[in-house]
N, CA, C and O atoms as a DFTB+ gen file, in Angstrom:
524 C
 N C O
     1  1     160.027      73.511     110.530
     2  2     160.034      72.164     110.263
     3  2     159.314      71.341     111.466
     4  3     158.439      70.489     111.308
     5  1     159.851      71.763     112.668
     6  2     159.438      71.089     113.891
     7  2     157.969      71.338     114.100
     8  3     157.258      70.408     114.480
     9  1     157.458      72.561     113.871
    10  2     156.143      72.991     114.014
    11  2     155.236      72.232     113.055
    12  3     154.087      71.977     113.414
    13  1     155.720      71.819     111.742
    14  2     155.005      71.148     110.977
    15  2     154.880      69.538     111.346
    16  3     153.855      68.929     111.038
    17  1     155.994      68.874     112.030
    18  2     155.908      67.655     112.531
    19  2     154.934      67.622     113.779
    20  3     154.251      66.616     113.973
    21  1     154.872      68.576     114.519
    22  2     153.984      68.625     115.754
    23  2     152.418      68.734     115.194
    24  3     151.476      68.106     115.678
    25  1     152.342      69.578     114.174
    26  2     151.023      69.635     113.640
    27  2     150.529      68.285     113.019
    28  3     149.422      67.860     113.352
    29  1     151.190      67.700     112.264
    30  2     150.947      66.372     111.676
    31  2     150.530      65.383     112.854
    32  3     149.495      64.716     112.823
    33  1     151.362      65.367     113.792
    34  2     151.159      64.513     115.009
    35  2     149.861      64.794     115.700
    36  3     149.146      63.838     116.001
    37  1     149.491      66.011     115.977
    38  2     148.369      66.452     116.573
    39  2     147.187      66.088     115.764
    40  3     146.160      65.696     116.317
    41  1     147.286      66.204     114.421
    42  2     146.170      65.862     113.468
    43  2     145.802      64.600     113.405
    44  3     144.617      64.276     113.322
    45  1     146.966      63.593     113.443
    46  2     146.753      62.299     113.582
    47  2     146.005      61.708     114.714
    48  3     145.188      60.787     114.699
    49  1     146.480      62.472     115.769
    50  2     145.791      62.103     117.149
    51  2     144.345      62.686     117.141
    52  3     143.446      62.010     117.641
    53  1     144.129      63.666     116.704
    54  2     142.646      64.139     116.703
    55  2     141.747      63.321     115.639
    56  3     140.555      63.097     115.852
    57  1     142.431      62.890     114.462
    58  2     141.700      61.932     113.764
    59  2     141.282      60.694     114.353
    60  3     140.157      60.223     114.185
    61  1     142.349      60.070     115.167
    62  2     142.276      58.941     115.866
    63  2     141.026      59.041     116.848
    64  3     140.134      58.193     116.871
    65  1     141.057      60.042     117.565
    66  2     140.112      60.449     118.612
    67  2     138.683      60.347     117.860
    68  3     137.781      59.601     118.242
    69  1     138.602      61.239     116.689
    70  2     137.322      61.211     116.020
    71  2     136.906      59.841     115.571
    72  3     135.741      59.479     115.740
    73  1     137.791      59.065     115.011
    74  2     137.390      57.671     114.598
    75  2     136.913      56.904     115.699
    76  3     135.851      56.292     115.584
    77  1     137.666      56.861     116.901
    78  2     137.051      56.204     118.025
    79  2     135.613      56.582     118.383
    80  3     134.764      55.731     118.647
    81  1     135.375      57.921     118.379
    82  2     134.153      58.533     118.613
    83  2     133.103      57.976     117.790
    84  3     132.032      57.573     118.244
    85  1     133.436      57.960     116.559
    86  2     132.544      57.536     115.542
    87  2     132.079      56.079     115.653
    88  3     130.925      55.729     115.407
    89  1     133.071      55.248     116.044
    90  2     132.840      53.821     116.198
    91  2     131.939      53.564     117.432
    92  3     131.331      52.499     117.544
    93  1     131.864      54.513     118.321
    94  2     131.221      54.324     119.628
    95  2     129.707      54.699     119.447
    96  3     128.899      54.343     120.304
    97  1     129.322      55.396     118.370
    98  2     128.021      55.798     118.065
    99  2     127.263      54.668     117.374
   100  3     127.757      54.238     116.331
   101  1     126.193      54.162     117.795
   102  2     125.391      53.135     117.101
   103  2     125.149      53.636     115.621
   104  3     124.860      54.812     115.402
   105  1     125.267      52.775     114.696
   106  2     125.248      53.210     113.348
   107  2     123.787      52.984     112.943
   108  3     123.236      53.740     112.143
   109  1     123.247      52.076     113.427
   110  2     121.687      51.700     112.784
   111  2     120.919      51.110     114.018
   112  3     121.440      51.079     115.133
   113  1     119.711      50.665     113.775
   114  2     119.032      49.959     114.711
   115  2     119.412      48.579     114.972
   116  3     118.804      47.932     115.825
   117  1     120.394      48.068     114.286
   118  2     120.796      46.728     114.425
   119  2     121.183      46.413     115.764
   120  3     121.065      45.264     116.189
   121  1     121.700      47.473     116.557
   122  2     122.216      47.362     117.830
   123  2     120.981      46.956     118.843
   124  3     121.226      46.341     119.880
   125  1     119.829      47.281     118.534
   126  2     118.826      46.900     119.308
   127  2     117.865      45.687     118.738
   128  3     116.785      45.402     119.254
   129  1     118.332      45.137     117.793
   130  2     117.475      44.182     116.993
   131  2     118.330      42.829     117.487
   132  3     119.552      42.693     117.442
   133  1     117.270      41.804     118.006
   134  2     117.714      40.405     118.137
   135  2     117.079      39.544     117.101
   136  3     116.194      40.008     116.383
   137  1     117.477      38.345     116.991
   138  2     116.751      37.402     116.099
   139  2     115.323      37.516     116.055
   140  3     114.752      37.689     114.979
   141  1     114.591      37.418     117.335
   142  2     113.280      37.375     117.290
   143  2     112.641      38.719     116.634
   144  3     111.692      38.697     115.850
   145  1     113.207      39.714     117.010
   146  2     112.795      41.033     116.336
   147  2     112.948      41.085     114.770
   148  3     112.086      41.571     114.039
   149  1     114.035      40.580     114.363
   150  2     114.343      40.434     112.895
   151  2     113.263      39.531     112.374
   152  3     112.644      39.914     111.381
   153  1     112.937      38.284     112.970
   154  2     111.943      37.297     112.385
   155  2     110.544      38.137     112.309
   156  3     109.871      38.148     111.278
   157  1     110.207      38.765     113.366
   158  2     109.006      39.635     113.422
   159  2     108.890      40.570     112.430
   160  3     107.810      40.758     111.868
   161  1     110.035      41.270     112.110
   162  2     110.062      42.342     111.075
   163  2     109.742      41.719     109.764
   164  3     109.231      42.511     108.972
   165  1     109.904      40.549     109.345
   166  2     109.567      39.842     108.050
   167  2     108.176      40.141     107.798
   168  3     107.850      40.215     106.613
   169  1     107.145      40.358     108.827
   170  2     105.900      40.578     108.478
   171  2     105.545      41.920     107.955
   172  3     104.431      42.175     107.496
   173  1     106.587      42.828     108.042
   174  2     106.379      44.318     107.578
   175  2     106.452      44.297     106.039
   176  3     106.878      43.309     105.440
   177  1     106.048      45.356     105.445
   178  2     106.121      45.590     103.973
   179  2     107.422      45.724     103.456
   180  3     107.718      45.331     102.328
   181  1     108.361      46.362     104.374
   182  2     109.744      46.602     103.879
   183  2     110.668      46.294     104.902
   184  3     110.237      46.317     106.055
   185  1     111.870      46.006     104.704
   186  2     112.767      45.689     105.705
   187  2     113.161      46.889     106.643
   188  3     113.131      48.051     106.237
   189  1     113.496      46.576     107.794
   190  2     113.991      47.764     108.718
   191  2     115.045      48.547     108.146
   192  3     115.853      48.030     107.375
   193  1     115.100      49.772     108.470
   194  2     116.232      50.726     107.848
   195  2     117.513      50.204     108.593
   196  3     117.478      49.611     109.671
   197  1     118.696      50.514     107.850
   198  2     119.886      50.170     108.252
   199  2     120.548      48.931     108.154
   200  3     121.693      48.773     108.576
   201  1     119.784      47.913     107.536
   202  2     120.373      46.590     107.360
   203  2     121.376      46.573     106.473
   204  3     121.388      47.430     105.589
   205  1     122.402      45.589     106.549
   206  2     123.412      45.472     105.617
   207  2     122.766      44.786     104.441
   208  3     121.621      44.352     104.559
   209  1     123.454      44.661     103.280
   210  2     122.968      43.907     102.082
   211  2     122.817      42.576     102.361
   212  3     121.961      41.936     101.751
   213  1     123.525      42.045     103.200
   214  2     123.413      40.492     103.535
   215  2     122.113      40.160     104.379
   216  3     121.385      39.189     104.173
   217  1     121.938      41.113     105.354
   218  2     120.595      41.083     106.072
   219  2     119.416      41.469     105.298
   220  3     118.348      40.890     105.500
   221  1     119.523      42.418     104.411
   222  2     118.334      42.557     103.520
   223  2     118.052      41.405     102.756
   224  3     116.868      41.103     102.600
   225  1     118.924      40.720     102.263
   226  2     118.838      39.560     101.273
   227  2     118.005      38.485     102.161
   228  3     116.979      37.944     101.746
   229  1     118.626      38.227     103.537
   230  2     118.033      37.312     104.265
   231  2     116.640      37.702     104.815
   232  3     115.845      36.858     105.228
   233  1     116.397      39.014     104.794
   234  2     115.017      39.437     105.202
   235  2     113.988      39.111     104.020
   236  3     112.866      38.678     104.282
   237  1     114.383      39.320     102.814
   238  2     113.613      38.966     101.727
   239  2     113.377      37.550     101.496
   240  3     112.315      37.100     101.064
   241  1     114.492      36.805     101.824
   242  2     114.416      35.298     101.814
   243  2     113.328      34.768     102.904
   244  3     112.536      33.859     102.655
   245  1     113.392      35.401     104.040
   246  2     112.346      35.100     105.089
   247  2     111.054      35.491     104.730
   248  3     110.096      34.846     105.156
   249  1     110.897      36.457     104.005
   250  2     109.585      36.868     103.385
   251  2     109.095      36.066     102.307
   252  3     107.940      36.217     101.910
   253  1     109.938      35.155     101.754
   254  2     109.551      34.376     100.565
   255  2     109.765      35.029      99.297
   256  3     109.224      34.542      98.304
   257  1     110.534      36.144      99.183
   258  2     110.736      36.820      98.053
   259  2     112.160      36.523      97.586
   260  3     113.109      37.288      97.758
   261  1     112.222      35.156      96.887
   262  2     113.508      34.725      96.525
   263  2     114.175      35.490      95.496
   264  3     115.403      35.569      95.475
   265  1     113.346      36.128      94.533
   266  2     113.998      36.822      93.403
   267  2     114.707      38.190      94.008
   268  3     115.757      38.591      93.505
   269  1     114.173      38.786      94.952
   270  2     114.740      40.030      95.528
   271  2     115.817      39.553      96.178
   272  3     116.901      40.064      95.896
   273  1     115.767      38.492      97.171
   274  2     116.994      38.113      97.941
   275  2     118.102      37.604      97.061
   276  3     119.260      37.794      97.431
   277  1     117.879      37.022      96.017
   278  2     118.844      36.559      95.014
   279  2     119.489      37.791      94.408
   280  3     120.717      37.877      94.423
   281  1     118.777      38.713      93.896
   282  2     119.214      39.950      93.200
   283  2     120.168      40.725      94.094
   284  3     121.220      41.153      93.619
   285  1     119.880      40.905      95.245
   286  2     120.869      41.557      96.312
   287  2     122.254      40.903      96.432
   288  3     123.256      41.602      96.581
   289  1     122.310      39.638      96.370
   290  2     123.655      39.067      96.583
   291  2     124.349      38.388      95.439
   292  3     125.543      38.094      95.509
   293  1     123.526      38.109      94.266
   294  2     124.171      37.349      93.240
   295  2     125.437      37.892      92.605
   296  3     126.205      37.110      92.045
   297  1     125.686      39.146      92.661
   298  2     126.759      39.743      91.948
   299  2     127.895      40.085      93.003
   300  3     129.005      40.406      92.578
   301  1     127.674      40.030      94.226
   302  2     128.633      40.434      95.207
   303  2     129.966      39.506      95.248
   304  3     129.804      38.309      95.008
   305  1     131.050      39.897      95.487
   306  2     132.299      38.992      95.389
   307  2     132.729      38.436      96.735
   308  3     133.722      37.715      96.831
   309  1     131.962      38.783      97.796
   310  2     132.569      38.225      99.047
   311  2     131.929      36.887      99.386
   312  3     130.949      36.443      98.787
   313  1     132.519      36.306     100.339
   314  2     132.259      34.894     100.812
   315  2     130.923      34.902     101.618
   316  3     130.224      33.890     101.674
   317  1     130.638      35.884     102.144
   318  2     129.354      36.038     102.884
   319  2     128.135      35.979     102.034
   320  3     127.143      35.284     102.252
   321  1     128.339      36.836     100.985
   322  2     127.322      36.781      99.844
   323  2     127.221      35.468      99.274
   324  3     126.114      34.982      99.043
   325  1     128.401      34.789      99.003
   326  2     128.235      33.473      98.331
   327  2     127.625      32.390      99.198
   328  3     127.087      31.400      98.701
   329  1     127.718      32.593     100.479
   330  2     127.073      31.587     101.499
   331  2     125.542      31.931     101.496
   332  3     124.735      31.006     101.582
   333  1     125.152      33.120     101.407
   334  2     123.647      33.392     101.268
   335  2     123.201      32.938      99.912
   336  3     122.093      32.405      99.853
   337  1     123.907      33.072      98.806
   338  2     123.638      32.650      97.567
   339  2     123.439      31.149      97.594
   340  3     122.495      30.583      97.042
   341  1     124.455      30.514      98.318
   342  2     124.211      29.114      98.353
   343  2     122.899      28.570      98.925
   344  3     122.170      27.719      98.416
   345  1     122.736      29.236     100.105
   346  2     121.463      28.934     100.826
   347  2     120.182      29.205      99.923
   348  3     119.267      28.381      99.919
   349  1     120.123      30.312      99.194
   350  2     119.055      30.585      98.284
   351  2     118.769      29.449      97.099
   352  3     117.642      29.132      96.718
   353  1     119.979      28.918      96.610
   354  2     119.834      27.949      95.626
   355  2     119.460      26.697      96.369
   356  3     118.844      25.868      95.699
   357  1     119.719      26.390      97.654
   358  2     119.132      25.356      98.354
   359  2     117.707      25.423      98.568
   360  3     116.997      24.418      98.579
   361  1     117.252      26.683      98.750
   362  2     115.867      26.946      98.990
   363  2     115.108      26.719      97.612
   364  3     113.966      26.259      97.629
   365  1     115.718      27.030      96.467
   366  2     115.145      26.771      95.141
   367  2     115.074      25.347      94.808
   368  3     114.279      24.946      93.958
   369  1     115.928      24.502      95.487
   370  2     116.030      23.112      95.163
   371  2     117.115      22.716      94.201
   372  3     117.155      21.584      93.719
   373  1     118.068      23.728      93.903
   374  2     118.927      23.463      92.918
   375  2     120.288      23.045      93.789
   376  3     121.148      23.902      93.995
   377  1     120.426      21.801      94.245
   378  2     121.520      21.641      95.184
   379  2     122.859      21.594      94.489
   380  3     123.893      21.818      95.118
   381  1     122.858      21.307      93.200
   382  2     124.251      21.352      92.465
   383  2     124.771      22.898      92.550
   384  3     125.871      23.206      93.007
   385  1     123.906      23.732      92.089
   386  2     124.353      25.037      92.138
   387  2     124.652      25.497      93.678
   388  3     125.646      26.194      93.880
   389  1     123.969      25.192      94.558
   390  2     124.111      25.475      96.026
   391  2     125.391      24.957      96.390
   392  3     126.151      25.746      96.951
   393  1     125.810      23.716      96.172
   394  2     127.113      23.210      96.493
   395  2     128.149      23.986      95.871
   396  3     129.140      24.240      96.556
   397  1     128.081      24.459      94.541
   398  2     128.938      25.337      94.039
   399  2     129.167      26.542      94.872
   400  3     130.323      26.908      95.087
   401  1     128.154      27.183      95.354
   402  2     128.144      28.382      95.981
   403  2     128.726      28.198      97.463
   404  3     129.472      29.029      97.982
   405  1     128.323      27.074      98.057
   406  2     128.939      26.761      99.407
   407  2     130.460      26.631      99.364
   408  3     131.164      27.056     100.280
   409  1     130.992      25.980      98.179
   410  2     132.304      25.856      97.944
   411  2     132.910      27.218      97.767
   412  3     134.018      27.373      98.279
   413  1     132.367      28.245      97.122
   414  2     132.871      29.582      96.901
   415  2     133.015      30.260      98.259
   416  3     133.953      31.012      98.521
   417  1     131.967      29.932      99.169
   418  2     131.991      30.674     100.547
   419  2     132.887      29.929     101.340
   420  3     133.177      30.469     102.408
   421  1     133.442      28.757     101.091
   422  2     134.277      28.026     101.944
   423  2     133.530      27.381     103.009
   424  3     134.039      27.193     104.114
   425  1     132.387      27.047     102.733
   426  2     131.328      26.352     103.604
   427  2     130.904      24.965     103.117
   428  3     131.031      24.700     101.921
   429  1     130.454      24.149     103.892
   430  2     129.969      22.779     103.564
   431  2     128.345      22.987     103.567
   432  3     127.802      23.691     104.418
   433  1     127.669      22.354     102.604
   434  2     126.241      22.331     102.775
   435  2     125.770      21.595     103.908
   436  3     126.019      20.405     104.101
   437  1     124.942      22.482     104.810
   438  2     124.477      22.040     106.047
   439  2     123.667      20.904     106.129
   440  3     123.008      20.680     105.114
   441  1     123.542      20.165     107.016
   442  2     122.625      18.928     107.349
   443  2     121.576      19.420     108.211
   444  3     121.206      18.702     109.139
   445  1     120.999      20.657     108.008
   446  2     119.967      21.290     108.935
   447  2     118.812      21.584     107.966
   448  3     119.055      21.632     106.760
   449  1     117.642      21.772     108.402
   450  2     116.551      22.358     107.817
   451  2     116.782      23.729     107.250
   452  3     117.506      24.526     107.846
   453  1     116.201      24.024     106.139
   454  2     116.348      25.485     105.669
   455  2     115.963      26.483     106.598
   456  3     116.563      27.557     106.550
   457  1     114.955      26.295     107.540
   458  2     114.469      27.193     108.549
   459  2     115.697      27.431     109.593
   460  3     115.928      28.575     109.984
   461  1     116.404      26.435     109.995
   462  2     117.434      26.501     110.788
   463  2     118.547      27.200     110.284
   464  3     119.159      28.054     110.925
   465  1     118.847      26.793     108.980
   466  2     119.996      27.557     108.416
   467  2     119.790      29.001     108.287
   468  3     120.680      29.807     108.557
   469  1     118.451      29.385     107.818
   470  2     118.104      30.764     107.805
   471  2     118.411      31.541     109.201
   472  3     118.992      32.624     109.274
   473  1     117.967      30.868     110.173
   474  2     118.170      31.503     111.655
   475  2     119.621      31.670     111.753
   476  3     120.109      32.759     112.055
   477  1     120.402      30.523     111.485
   478  2     121.778      30.668     111.692
   479  2     122.324      31.712     110.960
   480  3     123.140      32.397     111.576
   481  1     122.058      32.062     109.633
   482  2     122.782      32.977     108.864
   483  2     122.324      34.335     109.384
   484  3     123.137      35.258     109.425
   485  1     121.118      34.498     109.766
   486  2     120.645      35.869     110.248
   487  2     121.550      36.109     111.547
   488  3     122.245      37.118     111.667
   489  1     121.486      35.150     112.455
   490  2     122.185      35.334     113.677
   491  2     123.632      35.626     113.451
   492  3     124.239      36.445     114.141
   493  1     124.172      34.958     112.492
   494  2     125.709      35.328     112.180
   495  2     125.927      36.643     111.649
   496  3     126.865      37.345     112.027
   497  1     125.066      37.012     110.759
   498  2     125.300      38.527     110.167
   499  2     124.764      39.476     111.097
   500  3     125.142      40.636     110.933
   501  1     123.934      39.233     112.078
   502  2     123.506      40.265     113.077
   503  2     124.634      40.330     114.004
   504  3     124.896      41.452     114.437
   505  1     125.342      39.364     114.388
   506  2     126.478      39.371     115.312
   507  2     127.598      40.012     114.685
   508  3     128.298      40.710     115.419
   509  1     127.909      39.912     113.468
   510  2     129.164      40.528     112.811
   511  2     128.808      41.976     112.532
   512  3     129.731      42.757     112.302
   513  1     127.608      42.385     112.531
   514  2     127.376      43.887     112.326
   515  2     127.107      44.728     113.465
   516  3     126.994      45.950     113.370
   517  1     127.002      44.078     114.553
   518  2     126.665      44.768     115.886
   519  2     127.930      44.841     116.910
   520  3     127.798      45.267     118.057
   521  1     128.975      44.454     116.462
   522  2     130.345      44.461     117.270
   523  2     130.690      45.920     117.498
   524  3     131.716      46.223     118.108
């Protein structure tokens, strides 16, 4: 029984070390991407590999592909997706629908241009994925 307890403890410790190791490895190219690189990437035919669904949606929005941007976030249940969803309806000119999604996101409709809001959202999601 003592041997079993020791083995379980050793296993937990090795799992913890492995998890810490995995967290130290860059998961995607997001670690080397800044806002300007992201903005420039919108000129490409497809989004950079490794973007989260939120950043993919913003990438398509930046490219002017509202339908694809909307498709990516419209059914996601999280507040981040709701925030992007709100922004997209603001782009569309449907302020009533945008306000609904801002409320779902726990946000207020911003008093900035669409371009500034897009940059703020991109910056926000880049900073939360590169920690």
